[in-house]
C-alpha positions as CSV (number, residue, x, y, z in Angstrom):
1,M,9.9,7.4,-17.8
2,A,8.1,4.3,-16.5
3,K,8.9,1.0,-18.2
4,V,6.3,-1.8,-18.6
5,Y,6.9,-5.2,-20.0
6,E,4.0,-7.3,-21.4
7,F,4.4,-11.0,-22.0
8,L,2.8,-12.4,-25.2
9,A,2.1,-16.1,-25.5
10,N,0.5,-17.9,-28.4
11,G,-3.3,-17.7,-27.9
12,F,-3.4,-14.3,-26.1
13,E,-6.6,-12.3,-26.4
14,E,-6.0,-9.4,-28.9
15,I,-7.8,-6.6,-27.1
16,E,-6.4,-7.5,-23.7
17,G,-2.8,-7.6,-25.1
18,L,-2.8,-4.7,-27.5
19,A,-5.2,-2.1,-26.1
20,P,-3.1,-1.6,-22.9
21,V,0.0,-1.2,-25.0
22,D,-1.7,1.4,-27.1
23,I,-3.1,3.4,-24.2
24,L,0.1,3.3,-22.1
25,R,2.2,4.4,-25.1
26,R,-0.2,7.2,-25.8
27,G,0.2,8.2,-22.2
28,G,4.0,8.4,-22.5
29,V,4.8,5.1,-20.8
30,E,7.5,2.9,-22.4
31,V,5.9,-0.5,-23.1
32,I,7.9,-3.5,-24.4
33,T,6.1,-6.5,-25.7
34,V,8.0,-9.7,-25.0
35,S,7.4,-12.9,-26.9
36,V,7.5,-16.1,-24.8
37,T,7.2,-18.4,-27.8
38,G,10.9,-18.5,-28.8
39,E,10.0,-16.5,-31.9
40,I,9.4,-12.8,-32.4
41,W,5.9,-13.6,-34.0
42,V,3.0,-14.5,-31.7
43,E,-0.3,-15.8,-32.8
44,T,-3.4,-14.5,-30.9
45,S,-6.4,-16.5,-29.8
46,H,-8.2,-15.5,-33.1
47,G,-5.4,-16.2,-35.5
48,I,-3.9,-12.7,-35.9
49,T,-0.1,-12.7,-36.0
50,V,1.6,-10.0,-34.0
51,M,5.3,-9.1,-33.9
52,A,6.6,-8.6,-30.4
53,D,9.3,-6.1,-29.6
54,M,11.7,-8.7,-28.2
55,L,12.2,-12.3,-27.2
56,F,11.9,-13.4,-23.6
57,E,15.4,-14.8,-23.8
58,D,16.8,-11.3,-24.6
59,A,14.8,-9.4,-22.0
60,D,16.4,-7.9,-18.9
61,L,13.4,-7.3,-16.7
62,S,15.3,-5.8,-13.8
63,D,14.2,-2.3,-14.7
64,A,10.5,-3.2,-14.9
65,D,8.0,-0.8,-13.2
66,M,5.3,-3.2,-14.1
67,L,4.7,-6.6,-15.8
68,L,1.5,-7.3,-17.7
69,L,-0.1,-10.6,-18.5
70,P,-2.9,-10.5,-21.1
71,G,-5.6,-13.2,-20.9
72,G,-7.1,-15.4,-23.5
73,M,-6.9,-19.1,-24.0
74,P,-4.7,-20.9,-24.5
75,G,-2.5,-17.8,-24.0
76,S,-3.0,-17.7,-20.2
77,K,-2.2,-21.4,-19.9
78,N,0.9,-20.9,-22.0
79,L,2.1,-18.0,-19.8
80,N,1.5,-20.2,-16.7
81,A,3.5,-23.0,-18.2
82,H,6.5,-20.7,-19.0
83,E,9.0,-21.1,-16.1
84,G,10.7,-17.8,-17.1
85,V,7.5,-15.8,-16.9
86,R,6.6,-17.4,-13.6
87,A,10.1,-16.5,-12.2
88,A,9.9,-13.0,-13.5
89,V,6.4,-12.4,-12.0
90,M,7.6,-13.8,-8.7
91,A,10.7,-11.6,-8.7
92,Q,8.5,-8.6,-9.5
93,A,6.2,-9.4,-6.6
94,V,9.1,-9.9,-4.2
95,K,10.5,-6.4,-5.0
96,G,7.0,-4.9,-4.6
97,G,6.7,-4.0,-8.3
98,R,3.4,-3.7,-10.0
99,I,1.8,-6.6,-11.8
100,G,-1.3,-6.7,-14.0
101,A,-3.3,-9.7,-15.2
102,I,-6.6,-9.8,-17.0
103,C,-9.3,-12.3,-18.0
104,A,-7.8,-15.8,-17.5
105,A,-4.3,-14.6,-16.8
106,P,-4.8,-14.1,-13.0
107,M,-4.5,-17.9,-12.9
108,V,-0.7,-17.3,-13.2
109,L,-0.8,-15.1,-10.1
110,G,-3.0,-17.6,-8.3
111,S,-0.8,-20.5,-9.1
112,L,2.2,-18.6,-7.6
113,G,0.3,-17.8,-4.4
114,L,0.4,-14.1,-5.1
115,L,-3.4,-13.6,-4.6
116,Q,-3.6,-15.1,-1.1
117,G,-5.7,-12.7,1.0
118,K,-6.1,-10.2,-1.9
119,R,-9.1,-9.0,-3.7
120,A,-9.0,-9.8,-7.4
121,T,-11.2,-10.3,-10.5
122,C,-11.0,-12.4,-13.7
123,S,-13.1,-13.8,-16.4
124,P,-16.1,-15.6,-14.8
125,G,-15.3,-19.2,-14.3
126,F,-11.6,-18.6,-13.8
127,E,-12.0,-17.6,-10.2
128,V,-11.3,-21.2,-9.2
129,Y,-7.7,-20.6,-10.3
130,M,-7.2,-17.6,-8.0
131,D,-6.1,-19.5,-5.0
132,G,-6.8,-17.6,-1.8
133,A,-8.3,-14.5,-3.5
134,E,-11.5,-12.8,-2.7
135,Y,-13.2,-12.7,-6.1
136,T,-14.8,-9.3,-6.8
137,A,-16.5,-9.8,-10.2
138,E,-15.5,-6.1,-10.9
139,L,-14.3,-4.8,-14.2
140,F,-10.9,-4.3,-12.6
141,T,-9.6,-4.6,-9.0
142,V,-6.5,-3.0,-7.5
143,D,-5.1,-4.6,-4.3
144,G,-1.7,-3.3,-3.4
145,N,0.8,-3.8,-6.2
146,I,-1.6,-6.1,-8.2
147,I,-4.3,-5.1,-10.7
148,T,-6.6,-7.7,-12.2
149,G,-9.1,-7.2,-15.0
150,E,-12.3,-9.1,-15.8
151,G,-12.0,-9.7,-19.6
152,P,-12.3,-8.1,-23.0
153,A,-14.9,-5.5,-22.2
154,A,-12.9,-4.4,-19.2
155,T,-9.7,-3.8,-21.1
156,L,-10.1,0.0,-21.6
157,P,-11.0,0.9,-18.0
158,Y,-8.3,-1.6,-16.8
159,A,-5.7,0.0,-19.1
160,Y,-6.6,3.6,-18.1
161,R,-6.3,2.6,-14.4
162,I,-2.9,1.2,-15.1
163,L,-1.9,4.4,-16.8
164,S,-3.0,6.3,-13.7
165,F,-0.2,4.6,-11.8
166,F,2.3,6.5,-14.0
167,I,0.9,9.8,-15.0
168,P,-1.4,12.3,-13.2
169,E,-5.2,11.6,-13.2
170,E,-5.8,14.8,-15.1
171,D,-3.6,13.6,-17.9
172,V,-5.4,10.3,-18.0
173,R,-8.8,12.1,-18.2
174,T,-7.4,14.2,-21.1
175,L,-6.4,11.0,-23.0
176,Q,-9.8,9.4,-22.2
177,R,-11.5,12.5,-23.7
178,K,-9.3,12.4,-26.8
179,M,-10.0,8.7,-27.3
180,Q,-13.8,9.2,-26.8
181,F,-13.8,6.9,-23.8
182,L,-15.7,9.5,-21.7
183,H,-18.4,9.6,-24.4
184,L,-18.7,5.8,-24.0
185,T,-19.1,6.1,-20.3
186,G,-21.5,9.1,-20.4
187,E,-19.0,11.3,-18.7
188,Q,-17.4,14.5,-20.0
């Protein structure tokens, strides 16, 4: 079973943090939420308190198939300021592992130089932090081992695309149908 770790910092955007966890778990992927606050409780950008699965200090990320960085402010700045997160993301990139960042969180990848020569998207206005990237303005963009998402409205297609890295496309479509996502898109 694939294993995904998602970093949660105070000020993360709720839908960008929690919807991918929900969709990936429904699809059979093990997702572990990791608080980078020093406490198990993390406050979202809109004042909702969420309990993470574990503390960053207790996480062994060596078995990560993917690392996820939700956006939101000041959550993305808090992720970017966390040296442990930065080191983990860099280690994941060096080993060729998958990395996902949405909304403002691609700033972390940009500040690490991981977007040089890559196509990427983010929340409009944050493209200035994606050093060396070709900004696509798409809902989500996949380039090699990195997937970036635009923002809150892009979260569901972004999360389903991430799920497709781990399970067959047919199973992703079945889940999309069960969750009425295909009705939303006008597909069946």
